[in-house]
C-alpha positions in Angstrom: -35.9 21.1 -2.5 -32.6 22.3 -4.0 -31.2 20.4 -6.9 -27.9 18.6 -6.3 -25.1 19.6 -8.6 -23.7 16.7 -10.6 -20.5 15.4 -9.1 -17.4 15.6 -11.2 -15.7 12.3 -12.0 -12.7 11.9 -9.7 -9.4 11.8 -11.4 -7.4 8.9 -10.2 -4.3 10.0 -8.3 -0.9 8.8 -9.5 0.7 6.5 -7.0 3.8 7.6 -5.3 7.0 5.9 -6.5 10.6 6.0 -5.7 12.5 8.8 -7.3 14.6 6.3 -9.4 11.4 4.9 -10.8 9.8 8.3 -11.6 7.4 8.0 -14.6 6.6 4.3 -14.0 3.1 3.5 -15.0 1.7 -0.1 -15.1 -1.5 -1.0 -16.9 -3.1 -4.3 -17.7 -4.5 -4.8 -21.2 -7.5 -7.0 -22.3 -5.4 -10.1 -22.5 -4.1 -9.7 -18.9 -0.6 -8.6 -20.0 1.2 -6.0 -18.1 2.2 -2.9 -20.0 4.9 -0.8 -18.3 6.3 2.7 -19.2 9.8 1.7 -18.1 11.8 -1.2 -19.4 11.8 -4.3 -17.2 15.6 -4.3 -17.1 15.6 -0.9 -15.4 13.1 -2.1 -12.9 15.1 -5.3 -12.2 18.3 -3.2 -11.7 16.4 -1.0 -9.2 15.1 -4.1 -7.3 18.6 -5.7 -7.2 20.1 -2.5 -5.7 17.4 -1.8 -3.1 15.6 -5.1 -2.1 17.3 -7.7 0.1 16.4 -11.2 -0.9 16.6 -13.4 2.1 16.9 -16.5 0.0 20.1 -15.2 -1.6 21.8 -13.8 1.4 24.4 -16.5 1.9 25.4 -17.0 -1.8 29.0 -16.3 -2.6 28.4 -15.2 -6.1 26.4 -12.1 -5.0 29.6 -10.1 -4.7 29.8 -10.2 -8.5 26.5 -8.5 -9.0 26.7 -4.7 -9.6 25.6 -2.7 -6.6 26.0 -5.5 -4.1 28.6 -5.7 -1.3 29.2 -8.6 1.1 28.8 -6.2 4.0 25.2 -5.4 2.9 23.9 -8.7 4.4 23.5 -9.7 8.0 24.9 -13.1 8.9 22.5 -13.6 11.7 19.0 -15.0 11.2 15.9 -13.0 11.9 15.2 -13.1 15.6 11.7 -13.3 17.0 10.4 -13.8 20.5 8.9 -17.1 21.3 6.1 -17.4 23.9 7.3 -18.3 27.4 5.8 -21.8 27.4 7.6 -22.7 24.1 10.9 -21.3 25.5 10.5 -23.6 28.6 9.8 -26.6 26.4 12.9 -26.0 24.3 15.1 -25.6 27.3 14.1 -29.0 28.7 
């Protein structure tokens, strides 16, 4: 029988991140604390610019935040289809 060659330990791939967060690495130390390679303020600025928070859509003071415009938010609620039997019950 031929001997199997020992497998090389796999190098963990770096996760893909947004180009604005290039270089972000997050680790957890022995105490359960998060260690990040970027300052939390930079991460929060990125999240404020790119993520729509549904709970904050209708607040008037959002215009004052940098990177936010009032036109960025939809005024209508999320629509979803109800099953036909529930639609009939609501119409009655």
